[in-house]
C-alpha positions as CSV (number, residue, x, y, z in Angstrom):
1,M,89.2,104.2,113.0
2,D,87.7,107.1,115.2
3,I,85.2,109.5,113.3
4,T,84.4,112.6,115.5
5,N,81.4,115.0,114.6
6,E,84.1,117.4,113.4
7,H,85.3,114.6,110.8
8,V,81.8,114.5,109.8
9,D,81.1,118.1,109.2
10,K,84.2,118.7,107.1
11,I,82.7,115.6,104.6
12,R,79.3,117.6,105.0
13,K,81.1,120.8,103.6
14,I,82.5,118.7,100.7
15,K,78.9,117.1,100.1
16,D,77.2,120.6,100.1
17,N,79.7,121.6,97.6
18,F,80.1,119.2,94.8
19,L,77.1,116.5,95.4
20,S,74.9,118.2,93.1
21,I,77.4,118.5,90.3
22,T,78.5,114.8,90.7
23,K,77.5,112.1,88.3
24,V,76.3,108.7,90.3
25,P,75.5,105.8,88.2
26,E,71.9,104.7,88.1
27,E,70.6,101.9,89.7
28,N,70.7,98.7,87.3
29,N,72.0,100.5,84.3
30,W,73.5,97.7,83.1
31,E,70.1,96.8,81.5
32,S,70.6,99.4,79.2
33,K,74.3,98.6,78.2
34,T,75.6,97.0,75.2
35,N,78.0,93.9,75.5
36,N,80.8,96.5,74.2
37,K,80.1,98.6,77.0
38,I,80.0,96.4,79.8
39,W,83.2,94.6,78.5
40,A,85.0,98.1,78.0
41,N,84.4,98.6,81.6
42,M,86.0,95.7,82.9
43,I,89.0,96.8,80.6
44,I,89.2,100.0,82.3
45,Q,89.4,98.6,85.7
46,V,92.4,96.5,84.6
47,I,93.9,99.6,82.8
48,V,93.8,101.7,85.8
49,V,95.6,99.7,88.4
50,G,98.7,101.7,89.3
51,N,97.8,104.8,87.3
52,A,94.2,106.3,86.7
53,S,95.1,108.4,83.7
54,P,95.6,105.6,80.9
55,G,91.9,104.9,81.7
56,D,90.8,108.3,80.5
57,S,93.1,107.7,77.4
58,F,91.2,104.5,76.3
59,K,87.5,106.0,77.2
60,E,88.3,108.9,75.0
61,N,89.5,107.1,72.0
62,E,87.0,105.3,70.2
63,A,89.2,103.4,67.7
64,L,90.5,101.8,70.5
65,N,87.3,101.2,72.1
66,N,86.3,99.6,68.7
67,E,89.5,97.7,68.6
68,T,88.8,95.8,71.8
69,S,85.0,95.7,71.7
70,Y,83.3,92.4,73.0
71,E,81.6,91.9,69.5
72,N,85.2,92.2,67.5
73,L,86.9,90.3,69.8
74,K,84.3,87.4,70.1
75,P,85.2,85.7,67.0
76,L,89.0,85.8,67.2
77,K,91.6,83.3,68.3
78,E,93.2,83.7,71.4
79,E,96.4,85.0,70.2
80,E,94.7,87.6,67.9
81,I,92.7,88.8,71.3
82,R,96.1,89.0,73.2
83,E,97.6,91.0,70.2
84,K,95.0,93.5,70.1
85,I,94.5,93.9,73.8
86,H,98.3,94.2,74.4
87,K,98.3,96.9,71.4
88,T,95.5,99.0,73.1
89,L,97.0,99.1,76.5
90,F,100.9,99.7,75.3
91,F,99.4,102.5,73.3
92,V,97.5,104.3,76.4
93,K,100.6,103.4,78.4
94,A,98.9,101.6,81.1
95,R,101.2,100.8,84.0
96,Y,103.1,97.3,84.1
97,V,102.7,97.0,80.3
98,G,105.9,96.5,78.4
99,S,106.7,95.4,74.6
100,D,106.0,91.9,75.2
101,A,102.4,90.7,75.1
102,Y,103.4,87.5,76.8
103,C,105.1,89.2,80.1
104,C,102.3,91.7,80.7
105,P,100.3,90.6,83.6
106,K,97.4,93.0,82.6
107,V,97.3,91.6,79.1
108,K,97.3,88.1,80.6
109,A,94.4,89.1,83.0
110,L,92.3,90.5,80.1
111,V,92.8,87.5,77.7
112,K,91.9,85.2,80.8
113,N,88.8,87.3,81.5
114,F,87.6,87.5,78.3
115,G,87.9,83.8,78.0
116,V,85.4,83.4,80.9
117,L,82.8,85.6,79.0
118,K,83.1,84.7,75.6
119,I,80.6,81.9,75.6
120,T,78.0,84.1,76.9
121,P,76.9,88.0,76.0
122,M,78.0,90.2,78.6
123,G,74.4,91.4,79.6
124,Q,73.2,87.9,79.6
125,W,76.1,87.1,81.9
126,V,75.6,90.1,84.3
127,Y,71.8,89.2,84.7
128,S,72.6,85.6,85.5
129,K,75.8,85.7,87.9
130,C,75.7,89.3,89.1
131,Y,71.7,90.3,89.5
132,R,69.2,87.4,89.4
133,N,71.5,84.8,91.3
134,I,73.4,87.0,93.7
135,K,71.3,89.6,96.0
136,S,73.7,90.4,98.4
137,E,76.3,93.2,97.3
138,K,79.2,91.8,99.5
139,M,78.8,88.3,97.7
140,R,78.4,90.1,94.3
141,I,82.0,91.6,95.1
142,E,83.3,88.4,96.0
143,Y,82.0,87.0,92.9
144,I,83.7,89.4,90.7
145,K,87.3,89.1,92.8
146,K,86.8,85.4,92.6
147,N,86.4,84.9,88.9
148,F,88.1,87.5,87.3
149,S,92.1,88.4,87.0
150,Y,93.2,91.8,88.2
151,L,89.7,93.0,89.7
152,K,90.4,93.1,93.6
153,D,88.7,95.0,96.2
154,K,88.5,98.2,94.4
155,G,88.4,97.1,91.1
156,A,85.3,94.7,91.7
157,R,83.5,97.3,93.5
158,D,84.0,100.0,90.5
159,F,83.1,97.6,87.9
160,L,79.9,96.8,89.8
161,M,79.0,100.3,90.7
162,E,79.5,101.4,87.1
163,M,76.5,99.3,86.1
164,G,74.3,100.1,89.1
165,L,74.9,96.7,90.8
166,I,76.1,98.1,94.1
167,K,75.6,101.2,96.1
168,N,76.8,100.5,99.8
169,A,80.5,100.3,99.0
170,I,83.5,102.5,98.2
171,A,86.3,101.8,95.9
172,L,89.0,103.1,97.9
173,D,92.2,104.4,96.5
174,S,94.9,107.0,97.2
175,R,92.4,109.8,96.4
176,V,89.8,108.6,98.7
177,K,92.3,108.2,101.5
178,G,93.9,111.4,101.1
179,I,90.7,113.5,101.4
180,L,90.0,111.3,104.8
181,E,93.5,112.2,105.6
182,K,92.6,115.7,104.8
183,C,89.8,115.9,106.9
184,G,91.5,114.6,109.8
185,I,90.6,110.7,109.6
186,D,93.9,108.5,110.1
187,T,93.3,105.6,107.8
188,K,97.1,104.5,108.3
189,G,97.1,100.6,109.3
190,R,93.4,99.7,108.7
191,T,92.2,97.1,106.4
192,Y,90.2,98.0,103.2
193,D,87.1,96.5,104.9
194,E,87.8,98.5,108.3
195,I,87.8,101.8,106.5
196,E,84.7,101.2,104.2
197,T,82.5,99.8,106.8
198,T,83.4,102.9,109.4
199,V,83.0,105.3,106.3
200,L,79.8,103.9,105.4
201,E,78.5,103.8,109.0
202,K,79.9,106.8,110.7
203,I,80.1,109.2,107.6
204,C,77.8,108.3,104.9
205,K,74.5,107.3,107.0
206,P,74.8,110.5,109.1
207,L,75.2,112.6,105.9
208,G,72.4,110.7,104.1
209,I,74.5,109.5,100.9
210,S,75.1,106.2,99.8
211,G,78.6,104.6,99.3
212,V,78.7,105.1,95.6
213,Q,77.6,108.5,96.1
214,F,80.6,109.1,98.6
215,D,83.2,107.5,96.3
216,R,81.9,109.4,93.0
217,L,81.9,112.8,95.1
218,I,85.7,112.4,95.6
219,F,86.7,110.9,92.5
220,Q,85.2,113.5,90.6
221,N,85.9,116.5,92.4
222,Y,89.1,115.6,93.9
223,R,91.3,118.5,92.6
224,E,89.0,121.0,93.8
225,I,88.4,119.3,97.1
226,E,92.0,119.3,97.8
227,K,92.1,123.2,97.6
228,M,89.4,123.5,100.4
229,K,90.5,124.7,103.8
230,F,89.1,123.4,106.9
231,E,88.7,125.4,110.0
232,H,88.9,123.6,113.3
233,L,85.8,123.8,115.4
234,T,87.6,125.0,118.3
235,T,89.1,127.8,116.2
236,F,85.7,128.8,114.7
237,F,83.9,128.9,118.1
238,L,86.6,131.1,119.7
239,R,86.2,133.5,116.9
240,T,82.2,133.3,117.2
241,L,82.6,134.0,120.7
242,V,85.2,136.8,120.3
243,W,82.9,138.4,117.8
244,C,80.1,138.1,120.3
245,I,81.8,139.5,123.1
246,I,83.0,142.7,120.8
């Protein structure tokens, strides 16, 4: 995947326009989050697979957050947990969620994930599994992918980013790829790791930003970035030359 100075300059323009208004998770902010907040983050990562807008609906609905909170689900039996999770996902119209709770892969995934976390409070689990015992960001990502259903390359990164547990990673989705394409960077046929590694090394590093800053920069300002127009450097130099001659 070739990245030229012209490509970097286009991303620099995006950075200059929007980084100052972009909200980036603070490092290790999980320490100040409740069990409910950390679990809600996991629910969101499963909800948004295939369509991000239902995740916003869940975030904004206090009643739904309370219905499926860690503390409220913990005393319940598995069938009751399944019912409440299904009700919530069906209400926000999460993709791949139908009227039958037993046929919904996202519901099954969250019931399974909650079973993993039910024994240990979320904050203690994060401390022992993702903070104290695993120092490498890559290993933290692999741990989440291995132990939780429906949290794969993007979801695992997003989950850890939100808690400030990784910063040199990118939660690649269609929006990030779309903006890279808009800047002239061809991502077709490239693996997730290839794209992430190249962007971190050849875009983020020269611009002095972390992967999570780049990720949130694109995610939060996507619609405005889409409206931007980028002038080809050759055209810019020709116009400057003509202006100088005149």
